[in-house]
N, C-alpha and C positions, 0 to 999 in steps of 0.2 A: 823960498818959505824961510821963514825963521825958525829958529832952536824949536821956543815956543811954541809956536802955530805946530811945529812935527811930533812935540808932546803931545799938546790935543789932540791930534787927529789919531795917533798911537791909541790914547790913550782911551777915545771917544772909539773905537773902532773895537778894541776888545772888551768895552763897558757896552756897547751894543748888539754883538754875537753874544753877550752874559743873555742879557735883557732879552732878545728873541727867543732865545732857549728857555727860561724862567717861564715867558708867555708861551711859550709850545707846550711847557710843561703842565702850565697851566690849562691849556686849551683841550689835551690830550688825557687830563685826571677822567678818571672810570671807564677809558676807552681800551679794547682788546689789543690794537694796534695803532702807535707812535708813529704820528705824521708830521714832518715840518712843513710848516706854512708862515706866510707874514700874514699879519692884523691888518684890519680895515686900514685905506689910508688916513684917515683921522686917528685913530688910534696910533699907528707907527709914526704920524708926527709928534704924538703927546708923546712918546716912550723917545724918540728920537731927539725930543727936547729934554725931557730931562737928564737924559745920558749927556747932552752939549756942557750942560750945569754942573755936574759932576765930574767932569772932564777937564774944565775949566778950572774946578775948585782942586781937584787932584792935582793938574799942574801948578798949580801957584803956592798948595803944602807945598810939593816934591823942590820947586825952588827955594823954596825960602827957609826950609828945614836938611836938604841936602845937600849939603857943598863941601 
């Protein structure tokens, strides 16, 4: 695996966890007990797609400006 792909994978993993936490904060709003859950498949794929786009953008920005 190239350094670029490793960086995207690491950034993507961190961003996806963050996105799922934000999803769960919204889902649990107003509930007495906080419960972690995965979104439905279609929604999860949308979230993952957005995360992938921003992970690639982050890698490109880091590669360009951190030398």
